[in-house]
N, C-alpha and C positions, 0 to 999 in steps of 0.2 A: 231816280237811280234804279229802282227795281224794274221799271218798264224798259229802260235802256238795256239793262243786263239781260232781260228776257229776250229782247229782239236780237241781241248779239248771239245768245245761245241758240236760238231757233235758226238764225242764219248759219251758224257753224254746223248745226245738224244737217241742214240741206246741202251745205258745201261738202261735207263728208260723203253724203249719199251720191252727189254728183261726181266726185272724184272716183269713188269706188265703181260707179257704173261705167265711167270712161275707161278705166284701166283694166278691168277684169272682163274676161270673156263670159258669154252667157252659159248657163248650165248645159251639160250634155250627159249622155248615158254613161260615160266613163268617169264622171266626177265622183270624188270620194264620198261614200255614204256611210262609212264606218267611223264614228267619232273616235274610237280607240286608236285609229291610225293617226289621228292628229293630236289627241289628248291622252296622255298617259294616265293610268289609274291612280298612281300615288299623288297625294296632296290635292285631290280634286276639291274645288270650291264652287259653290253655286250661288251664294247669297249676293255677292257684289254685282253680278250681271244676270242672274236668273238662268244662266246656261252653264253647262259643265266646263270647267277650265282648270288646268293645273294652277297651283298657287302662284308659281313664278311667271305664268303667262297672263295673269289677271291684271288689268290696269287699275284695280281698286285695292288699296291696302286692306288686307284681311288678316285678322289674328285668329288662329285656329287652336282650340284646346282639344287635344286628341284623347283617344281611349286610354292610352297608357297613363297619362297624367291624371285623368279623371279617376281611374280605378286606384292608382297609387296614392292618391290624397285621402282616401277613405271618406270622400264627400258623399252625402246622401241626396242632396237637393241642389238645384241650380244656384240658389243663393250662397251655398257653401263654396262653390267654385268661383263665382263672381267676387266673393269676398277675398279669396286668395289672389285674385288679379287686381285688387285695389279699387274695384268699381262700386262697392257697397259702402255707404257712409253711415247709414242708420237703418233700423228696422223696428217695427212694432206689430201689433195685431192686425193693422190694416194693410201693411205692405213694407217693401224694402225700397230705400231711396238710392237709386242707381244713377250715376252721373257719367256723362261722356262729353269731354271738351266743354265743360261748363253748362251743359244742358241736361236736365234730368226730369224726374217725375214722369209725366205722360208724353215727354218728348223723346223717349227712347222706346222703340217698338220691339216687342217680343214676338217671335215666331216659333212654331214647331213644324219642321219640314216645310217651311214657307207659308204656313197657315197662321193667321192671327190668333192671339191668345186673349181671351176675355178675362175680366177680373180686375180692372183698374179702379178699385175702390180707393177713394181719397187720392186719385191720380197715381197710385202706386200698385205694383203687382206683388202678390205674396209668393216669394220664391220657394217657400216651404211646400207649396202645393204642386210643385213641378219636380218630381223625383228623377233620379238619374239611372234607374234600374236598367234601361235598355237604350241608353244614349251612346251614340258612336263618337260624336264630336260636337263642339259648340263653335260657331263662327261668329266673330265680332267685327262689325264694320262701324267705324267712327265717322261722324259727319253726316250731312244731309243725304238721305236716300229716298226722298219722296218721289223722285222720278220713276222709281220702280214700285214702291210700296205705299205711296200716298200719304194720307194724314198720319201724324204722330211720329214720323221718322226723321224729325229735324236733327236730333242729336246723334242718332245712329240706330243700328239694328243688331239684335241678339237672336241668332237663329239656332235653335236646338234641333239637331239632326239625329234621328233614331236609327238603330241598326235594322237593316233589311233581313227578313227571314232567310236563312241559308237553305240550300237544296238537300240537306241531310238531317237525320235525327241528331239533335244536340241538346245538352242540358248544362246549365250553369247556375250556381247559387253562391251567395255571399252573406256572411253574418258579421256584423260589426258591433262591438260594445264600447261605450264611452263612459268615462268616469272622471271625477274631479278629486283632487286631494282635499284635505281639510281647507275650507274656503273662508277667508277672512272678509266678512261682509263689511264694507266701509261705512254702512249706515248704523252699525252697532259699535259700542265701545269695548265689547268683550273680545277675547282672543280665542280662536277655535281650538278645540281639542283634536290633536292629530289622529286619534283613533275613533272617537265617538262621532265626529263631524265628517267622517269619510264615507262615501257611498261608492262601492266598487262596481255596481251594476246600474248606474244612473240612466243610461240610454242604450237601446238596442235597435238595430235595423236589420231585417232579413229580407233578401230579395232572391228571386229565382226566375229563370227564363227557360222555357221549354220550346224547342223547335221541332217540327215534324212535317214532312211533305205528304200530301195526299193527292195522288195522280199528278196533274200538272200544277197543283197549288202548293206553294211554300207558305207555311204557317208558323207563327210563334205566339206564345202566351207568356206574359210577364206578370209576376205577382210581387207585391211588397207589403210588408207589415212592419210598423215601427212603433216604438213606445218610449216615452221619456217620463221618468218618475219624479216625484217631489224631491227637492234639495233644500232643506231648511237651513236658516242661518243659525248662529251660535245660541241665540235666545229661544230658538224654536217658535218664534212668533210669526214668521212668514217664510214662504218658499222663495229662495233666490231665483230659481228657475221654474218655469211652469211645468205642469204635468201635461202630456199630450199623447194621443193615439192617432195613428195614420194607417190607412189601408188603401191599396190600389190594385186594380185588375185591368190589364190591357190585352188587346188582341190585334194582330196584324197579319194580313194574308196577301200574297202576290200570286196571280194566276197568269201564266204565259199562254197567250192565244195566237201564237205565230207572229203576225205583223202588228200585234197590239199586246199591251200588258195592263192588267187590271189589278189595282191595289185597293184594299178596303180594310177598315178596322175601327177601333174605338177604345175608349178607356173610361174608367170611373175611379175617382179618388174621393175618399171621405176622411176628414180629420177633425178631431176635437181637441181643444186646447183650453186648459184652465188658466186664464190670464193672470189673475191675482189670487193668491192663496195664503191663508193664515193657518194657525194651528187648529182653528175650528173648521177649516175646509175652504173650498173655492168660493170666491165672491163674484167673479165674472167668468163666463164660459163662452168660448168662441167655437162655432161649428162651421166647417168649410165643406163644400161639395163642388167637385169639378167633373163635368161630363164632356166627352169629346167623341165625335163620330165623323168619319170621312169615307168617301169613295172617289177614286181618281183613275184615269185611264190614259195611257200613252198609246197613240195610234199613228202608224206610219201611213199617212194618206197617199204620199208619193215616195219615190225612192230617196228624195232629199227634202221631204217635208214631214215633220213630226208634229202632231197635235196632242195637247194635253187637256183633258177635261177633269175638273175637280169640283166636288160638292162637299161641303163640310159645315159642321155646327159645333160651336164651343160654348159651353154653359158654365157659369160660375155663380155660387151662392155662398153668402156669409151671413150667419145669424149670431147675434150676441144676446146672451141671457145674463141677468143680474140677480144676485141673491139679496133679499131684504132681511136683515136681522130683526127689524121691528115686526114685520109680518111673518117672519120665519118661513118664507116661501120664495120660490124662484119666479121672477118675472120673465115670461117667455115670449119671444117673437116680436118685441116692441122695436128692436133695432135690427133691421134686415136690409140686405142688398142682394139683388139678383141681376146679373149681367149676362146677356146672350148675344153671340155673333153668329149669323148664318150667312154663307157666301157661296156663290157659284162663279167659277173662273174657267176661262178658255184661253189657252195660250198656244201659239204656233211658232215653230223654229224652222226657218227655211235656209238650207245650205246652198247658196248660189254657187260657191266653189269651195275649195279646201281652205280659202283664206277669208271668206266673207259670209257672215251669218246675219240674217234678218230675223228678228223676233218681235212678237207683239201679242196683244191679247185684250180681252174685255173682262170686266169683273162687275158683279152686282152683289151688294151686301146689305143686310138688315141688322141693325144694332139696337137692342132695347134694354131698358133698365127699370127696375123697381127698387126704390130706396126710401127708407123711412123719413129722411130729412130733406126730401125734395119737395118743391111746391106743387108738383103733380105726382100722383101715385104711380103712373106709368108714362115713361117718355121713350121716344124712339126716333131713329133717323135712318133713312135709306141712302145708299151711296152707289153710284155707277161710275165706272172709270174705263178708259181705254189707254193703252200705252204702246209705244213703238220704239224699237231700238235697232241700231246697226252696229255690228262688230267687224272690224277689219283687222286681221292679225296674221302674224307669221310666228310659228313656234320658235321660241328662244331668240326672238328678234324684236318685234314691236307689236303694239296693239292699240287700237283706237276705238272708243265707244261713244256713240251719240244717242241720246234718248229723250223722249218726251212723254209725259203722262198728263192726261186731262181728266179731272175728277169732278163729278157733280155731287153735291151734298144737298139733301132736301131742305136743310136749314139755311144754307149760306150760298147756294148756287154753285158756279163753276170756279175751278182753280186749275192752273197749269204749272207743272214743275218740269223744266228741262234740265239736262245735265250733259257735260262733256268730260271724258276721261281719256287719258293716254298714258302709254308706257313704252319705254325704249331700252333695249339691252345694249350696254356698252362694255364688252368683255365681261368682267365679273360684277359689273354694276347694273342696276336698274334705275332709270329715271322715271318718276311718275308725277302726274299733275291732273288736277280735276277742278271742275267748277259746277255748281248746281244750286237749285233752289229747294228749300224745304217748306213744308206746309203743315199746319195743324188747325183743324176746326175746333172751336170750343167744345169741351165735353159736357156731359149732363150736369156734373157738379158745378162747372163754371156758370152754367145758365140758370140752373134751378135750385141750387143749394139754398136753404134758409137758415141753417145752423150747423156748426161743426159737429163732429162725431161725439164729442164729450159735452156739448152744450155749454162750454165755458164762455163763448162769445158769439154774439149774433153775426152771422155772415149772410149777406144777400147775394144771390145769383143775379145774373144779368142776361136776359135773352137777346139783348141787342148788341152783344159783343161781336167784334170783327175777328176773322181768322188771323192767326199768326203766320208770318212769312219769314224766311231766312235766306240770305245769300251766303253761300259758302265757297271758299277757295282752299285748295290744299296743294302743296308741292312736296314730293318725297324723294328720298335717295335710299337705295338698298344695295348692300354689298353681300355677296354670298360666295363662299368657297366651301370645300369639304369640311374644313375645320373651323370656319368662322362665319359669323352672320352679323350684320349691322343694318339697322333701319332707322331713318329719320323722317319725320313728317311734320311739316309746318302748316298751320291752319289759321284761317281768318273767317269769322262768321259775324254777320250783321243780322240782328233779330228785330223785326218790325211788328208793331201792334202787340207787344208782349202783354199777356194776360196776367194780372196780379191783383192783390187785395190792398185797398187803401183804407186806413183807419179814419173813421169819421167821428169827430167829437159829438157827444150828446148835447143837444140844444133844447132844453125844456123837457127832455125825456129822461127816464131813469136809467137808460142803458145806451151806451155808445155801440157802434157796429162797424163791421168791415164791409166795404163795397167792392164788388168785383168789377174791374175796369180794364180796358186797354190803356196801359199807363205809360209805356216808354218805348223808346228805341234804344237798343243796347248792343254792345260789341263784345265778342270773345276772340282773343288771339292767344296763340300758344304753340307748344311743340310737344310731340310724343316721340321718345327715342327708345329703341330696344337693341340689345347686343348680346351675342353668345359666342363663346370660344370652347372648342373641344380639344382635349389634350390626350396623350397616350394613356393607357391603362384605364380608359373609360371616364376620366375626370372631365367635368364640364362646369362652366360658370356663365351666368347671364346677369344682365342688369337692365333696368329700365328707368327712365326719368320723364316726368311730365311737368310742364310749367303752364300756368294759366293766368291771364290777366283779363278781367271783365270790367267793363265800363258802361255806366248808365248815361247815355248821351243826353237824355231829357233833363235829368237832375244834375248832370255834370259831376258825377261822383263814382268812385270805385264801388263795385258790388262783389259779394263773396259767396258765389254758389257752391264752392268747394275749396279745399286748401290750395294755395297757390303752387305749392311744390309737393310732388309725390315721387318717391324713389322706391324701386323694387330691386332686390338683390336675391340671387339664387346660386347655390353651388351644390354639386352633386356628383354621384358616382353611378355609372351605368355599366355593370359587368354582366353582359348578356350570357356569357359562357357559363357562369355559375348562378345565374338567375337572381342577381342582386340589383336593385334599383333604389337609390336613396338620395334625398336632397334636403337642404336647409334653405329656407327662404325667409326674407325679411321685407317688411313694407314700412316706409316712413311717410308720415303725413305732417306737413308743417301746420302750425296753428293758424286758425282763421285770424286775419288781421283786422277783422271787423271790430271796432271799438265797443260796439254794443254787446259783444259776446265775451263776457268776463270769464266764462267757464272753459274757454278754448285753450288747449295745450297741444304742443307737438306730441306725436305718438310714434313709437317704433314697435311693430308687432313682428314676432319671430315664430316660425313654425318649423317642424321637423317631421319628415315622412320616410318610411323604410318599408321595402317589400322584398320578400325572398321566395323564389319558386322552389317548391318541393316536388321534384319530378316534373312530369309533363302537364299535369292538370291542376295542381294545388298551389296556391300562393298564400303566404302569410303576410300581414301588413301590420304596421305599428306607426302611430303618429302622436305628436304633441302640438296642439294649437295654442298660440299665445304664450310662448315660453317666458317672455319678458313680464307677463302678468299685468299688462296694461288694462285698465278699466276706464271706460269713458262712455258718456251717455250717447255718443254717436258711434260707439263700437270700438273694441269688443266690450261686452257687458259682463263677462266672467273671466276669471284668471285661467291658469293652465288647464287644458282639457286633454285627457289621454284617450287614445283609441287603439284597440286591437281588433284584428279581423282575420277571417279565413275565407278564401274564395276558391271555388271549384268550377272548372270550365272545360268542356270538351271541344 
């Protein structure tokens, strides 16, 4: 089935190219070379096609979290925002479990301005290590995107897009304080004292961004400092929330060189978290380090050909130290993880006419890891890839995209991922459809892990694993008017060679173990719906619903990667004239129907956010997270959290 699907897609790609070449004239000197003449600045999206496109002209369904919503929510990190969108189901010191359409862990790819992010420890990314100080928007694409981004993009892509330095001197700063009321720890029988067990300055986050032009260079520097203090339970025997400190420094510069633009920069983030704390002090301590550096250039080689060159490196380090009460000392450096991704990319965009774009590129990447519980001290893989894509579109009318990516992995050889996407405007409606293949090579933990992070059970990696593949189909309908918006997306995914762990009973040995294998072929089918209505006086309401059914075809049984039903509700008031923006949002997760999960319950989480502009440059914010006080091991872990903040921006 996978081979037939591949041949159909490849045939469709060349068919699109053939039709485009027959119907469109060759390029000429009068052809439009100004993208702004075809693409308006507002609502620009780049993730779904790797080319600039207005959101309503993109054939790929894209969810955009904009600047206003990010700043109004008082969120400090990427995980805070993704949690508001119902994508985060649990988190711990190793990372956050993000799901898209029933696919999670390392099947969801994180990008920053299109660059891969390292740090997939235990197949999860730690969202707390990705602050939001200088983020313009976050673009979310659900479904297979391997035709553009290669391995790990089976479930979808989360692209964090930062603000570009402006061409003037500017300064912005924000300070947020969070606190909890007296918190009733469910693990103790005592009742909290409303005054003694109240901490009004539990958590603070300070960010600032300074922009300054020097000659033809536009520059910006962003700084973040964050601190979270201890929050003890009623018996003062343990801290309900960990203590942490986080600091970040980033630099971004853009240099205009006439027919080319050079952008370079980097950032460094350091974080310490006391993971388990008692009245005697911390018992476990986690140290995180994230370093990022990049240089990229856009060069107009011809009047209708733009080339982009990009070189970047992303490094992540996590160390865990443990305190021994018997020896009365810290054990340092025994549990460590270092992950690094270095890549060189070249991409070209050729504008054959105002309606036809060809894009393509080559990439080379080197990924290495050192981890204490791998069978090898140092493991690595190099990847090379080439991709090609054609876009045939007419603004406010239709769009068709055909693409193919071929990737070579030094561990597993070659893999190909084709895709087809289309969109058609029908008055106030948009019809969308797509098909594509996803691909994921086994990661280092899959191949070389010899024990899990806690040492609770023996886990054996398997260097002979086969890569995972997926076949994905989607069909969508979108309605948009000035006062209303509705979006429906139906999807169907088949996952082949799924990598999982099989429990092996002990036979004559003292310890059973888990064996990593390609164990099944499975299916995910479901729907994602979004809707929004705007009323006079600035009132707006929105709702979303997701349904998922997952089936293990090999074992002939239902599987439960995430709740079957998720509902999002939001109502707010946007009074731009007097500078008030406020909303109330709720998220409902149905209980896992897995009979082995006796702790699963349905959850409803309610949040409230409010912001008020004071003059032209100052904004006050207030928020309450988890008003309903839900506490669950898969989140949220604490009851009501209050936040107050002040922001200044020029």
